[in-house]
N, C-alpha and C positions, 0 to 999 in steps of 0.2 A: 396412498399418498401424494400428496404433489411433490414434485421435482421442482416447482418455482418457489421464490419467496418475494413479495412484493414491498413495494417501497415506495409509498405515495402513487405515483402512475408509472414506474417502472416495475418489470419482473426478473428477477435474478435465477440462473441455476442455483442449485443449494450449493454446489460444488464450488463454482464462481466466487459465490457471494464468502467461503470459508476460506478460499485460497485470499482473497481480498481481505478478512480478516487476519490471517495469519500474517499478511503482509506489513497492515497497518501494527499489530504486535511487535514484529520486529523492528519497523523504523521506529515506535515509540520508545523501546527498549536502548536501540542505538541510540537515538535523540538524548536519553537519559544519562546515559555510559559518556555521551561528551558535553554534557551539559548544555544542549541547544535544542530549537523548536524541531518540531518533525518537519517543518514547511525548510529550514537550513538544510536538514539533514536530506531531504530531498534534493535540493540544488545542488550541492555537495555531490550526491550520486549519479546525478545527471550531468553533471560538467564532467566527472571523471570518464565516464561511457561515452560521451559524446567527444572527448580528446585521443580516449583509445580509437576512435573509429575512424578520425582525420588522418 
């Protein structure tokens, strides 16, 4: 059994793809809970992280 999943011309490890899908699912649930888009949630989380690092 292959350990890679191909999407278009890119290859991803199954583990990485599962982690990415799990994170996307969490982002979608958080966005629905807050009533905002996934992009707005990502921007908010990135801004929080960047402020904490300064």
